[in-house]
C-alpha positions in Angstrom: 117.3 105.5 73.3 114.4 106.7 75.4 114.3 110.4 76.2 112.0 112.6 78.3 110.5 115.9 77.3 109.0 118.2 80.0 105.9 120.2 79.0 104.4 122.7 81.4 100.7 123.4 81.6 99.1 126.3 83.3 97.9 125.3 86.8 94.3 126.1 85.8 94.4 123.5 83.0 91.7 120.8 83.3 92.6 117.2 83.4 90.3 116.4 80.5 92.0 119.0 78.3 95.4 117.6 79.2 94.3 114.1 78.2 92.8 115.4 75.0 96.1 117.1 74.1 98.3 114.1 74.9 97.6 112.4 71.6 98.5 115.5 69.6 101.7 116.1 71.6 103.0 112.6 71.1 102.2 112.7 67.4 104.2 115.9 67.0 107.2 115.0 69.3 107.4 111.2 68.7 105.6 110.4 65.4 105.4 106.7 64.8 106.9 105.8 68.1 104.6 103.1 69.6 106.4 103.1 72.9 105.9 106.8 73.7 103.8 107.6 76.8 102.4 110.8 78.2 102.5 111.3 81.9 102.1 114.0 84.5 104.5 114.3 87.4 102.4 114.3 90.6 103.0 112.6 94.0 100.7 109.8 95.0 99.9 107.8 98.1 99.0 104.2 98.4 96.3 103.1 100.8 95.5 99.7 102.4 92.2 98.8 104.1 92.0 95.4 105.9 89.0 93.3 106.9 86.8 94.7 104.2 83.7 92.4 103.4 84.3 90.8 100.1 81.3 88.5 99.7 77.7 89.3 99.1 75.0 87.9 101.4 73.0 84.9 100.3 70.1 87.2 99.4 72.2 89.4 97.3 73.7 86.4 95.4 70.2 85.1 94.6 69.4 88.4 92.9 72.4 88.1 90.6 72.5 87.0 87.0 75.4 84.5 86.8 76.3 85.9 83.5 77.0 89.2 85.2 79.4 87.9 87.8 81.2 84.7 87.2 82.7 84.6 90.7 79.1 84.9 92.1 79.7 86.0 95.7 82.7 88.3 95.3 82.2 92.0 94.8 83.5 93.0 91.4 86.3 95.7 90.8 83.6 98.1 89.6 81.5 97.6 92.7 84.6 97.9 94.9 85.6 101.2 93.3 82.0 102.6 93.6 81.9 101.6 97.3 85.3 103.3 97.9 84.3 106.5 96.2 81.0 106.7 98.1 82.7 106.2 101.5 84.1 109.7 101.8 84.3 112.9 99.8 88.1 112.7 99.7 87.8 109.4 97.9 84.8 110.4 95.7 86.9 113.2 94.1 90.2 111.2 94.0 92.2 110.4 90.9 93.3 106.8 91.3 96.7 105.9 89.9 96.1 102.3 90.9 92.4 101.5 91.1 90.9 99.8 94.1 91.5 96.0 94.1 91.7 93.1 96.4 95.2 92.8 97.6 94.6 89.2 98.6 95.0 86.4 96.1 91.7 85.7 94.2 91.4 82.1 95.4 91.7 83.3 99.0 89.2 86.1 98.5 86.6 83.6 97.1 87.0 81.5 100.3 86.9 84.4 102.8 84.4 86.8 104.2 86.8 89.7 104.4 89.9 90.7 102.5 92.4 93.6 102.2 91.8 96.4 99.6 94.6 98.5 98.2 94.7 101.5 95.9 96.8 104.5 95.1 95.6 108.1 94.5 97.1 111.4 93.5 98.1 113.2 96.6 100.5 116.1 95.8 101.0 117.3 99.4 100.2 114.2 101.3 97.1 115.8 102.8 94.7 113.0 101.6 96.7 110.1 103.1 97.1 112.1 106.4 93.3 112.7 106.6 92.4 109.1 105.6 94.6 107.5 108.2 92.8 109.5 110.9 89.3 108.4 109.7 87.1 105.4 110.0 84.9 104.7 107.0 82.1 102.3 106.2 82.6 99.8 103.3 79.9 97.2 102.5 78.3 97.9 105.8 81.4 97.5 108.0 83.4 100.2 109.8 87.0 100.0 108.7 90.2 102.0 109.1 92.4 103.1 106.1 96.2 103.0 106.6 99.2 103.9 104.6 100.5 101.0 102.6 104.0 99.9 103.5 105.9 97.9 100.9 107.3 94.7 102.4 111.1 94.9 102.5 113.2 91.7 102.8 116.1 93.2 104.8 119.2 91.1 105.3 122.6 92.0 106.8 125.7 90.7 105.2 127.7 88.6 107.6 130.9 89.6 106.0 130.9 93.4 105.7 127.8 93.9 108.0 126.1 96.2 105.5 122.4 96.0 104.9 121.1 94.1 101.8 117.6 94.6 100.4 118.1 93.2 97.0 120.6 90.7 95.5 123.3 89.5 97.9 126.6 91.2 97.9 128.7 89.7 95.1 131.9 91.3 96.4 132.5 93.2 99.7 135.3 93.9 102.1 135.2 92.0 105.4 134.8 94.3 108.4 134.7 93.9 112.2 131.1 93.7 113.4 132.1 95.5 116.6 134.2 98.5 115.4 133.8 98.3 111.6 137.5 98.1 111.0 138.7 96.5 107.8 142.0 95.4 109.4 140.5 92.6 111.5 137.3 90.5 111.9 135.0 90.3 114.9 136.7 87.3 116.4 140.0 89.2 116.5 138.6 92.4 117.8 139.6 92.2 121.5 143.3 91.7 120.7 143.2 94.2 117.9 141.3 97.1 119.4 143.8 99.8 120.3 141.5 101.4 122.8 141.1 98.1 124.6 144.9 97.8 124.7 145.2 101.3 126.1 143.2 100.3 129.1 146.3 98.7 130.6 144.7 95.3 131.0 146.8 92.2 130.4 146.5 90.8 126.9 145.2 87.5 128.3 142.4 89.4 130.0 141.5 91.4 126.9 141.5 88.3 124.7 139.2 86.3 127.0 135.6 85.6 126.0 134.5 87.5 129.1 136.0 90.8 127.9 133.5 93.3 126.6 134.7 96.1 124.4 133.2 99.5 125.3 134.4 101.2 122.1 132.1 99.9 119.4 131.5 101.8 116.2 128.7 100.9 113.8 129.7 100.2 110.2 126.3 101.6 109.0 125.6 104.8 111.1 129.0 105.3 112.9 127.2 105.5 116.3 128.7 103.8 119.3 127.0 100.4 119.0 127.8 97.2 117.1 126.7 96.8 113.5 124.0 94.3 114.2 122.2 96.4 116.8 118.5 96.2 116.1 118.0 99.8 117.1 120.5 101.2 114.5 118.9 104.2 112.8 120.5 103.1 109.5 118.3 100.0 109.5 115.1 102.0 109.4 116.6 104.4 106.8 117.6 101.5 104.6 114.0 100.1 104.8 112.5 103.4 104.0 114.7 103.8 100.9 114.0 100.3 99.7 110.2 100.9 100.1 110.5 104.0 97.9 112.4 102.0 95.2 109.8 99.3 95.4 107.2 101.8 94.2 109.1 101.8 91.0 110.6 104.4 88.7 107.1 105.6 87.8 106.3 106.7 91.4 104.7 110.2 91.2 103.5 109.7 87.6 100.1 109.1 86.2 100.4 107.6 82.7 97.9 108.9 80.2 96.9 106.8 77.3 96.7 109.1 74.2 94.7 106.5 72.3 91.8 105.9 74.7 92.4 109.1 76.7 92.0 107.1 79.9 94.3 107.1 82.9 96.5 104.1 83.3 98.3 103.0 86.5 102.1 103.7 86.8 104.2 101.2 84.9 102.1 101.1 81.8 103.9 100.9 78.4 
């Protein structure tokens, strides 16, 4: 069974010294365990930059040795990282947890003049991402605007219990009323079942008509006075934010250090 051990280093410790010590620490605490990893717990931010030039000019291509770049016109990962680092001092000194790469599919990049770049970097207090998103930088001769990466969330709403679903569909849930969240009746029976509507003194025929509008809704997700499928429900945004955090994975906030090569690896490494 996998277990974690927390080891504290002095805040003045250098990154290179911590990397150098990682192999020794693993050999002492987990001798012979090939699956052991060494990581430091530090928050990181993910950045996306769209419309970045991805192709060399014809003159630049002519100067290339085909053996150096098999994709000919497309800037390599090394060239991309060098360009990112030289674009701003914050990026030049950054520790990348996910190195800069083209976020667009390779076959599309090869056929396009511009593409989206994404990368993640250590950002303990969020100051780097806050600064970057207020800047415009130059990449491959073009002025571009960094922005915070937002993981795409496929949000659905269960048509039975009216709860939000961001992963697998509900296998089992209890039916609720979309209007008042009651488990005692469904939406089509709400008008004749709502005690507050009955207390208005209106005739039952009037209350049960399709023209009757209940003014006593209660959201199943946030308990505010609106129906469960209201697009302005605050629980909707909160659910998306939570799902985005989960999509970053269980290794969010960790930089994996490889004790064998003593090189940083992106989160999610073995």
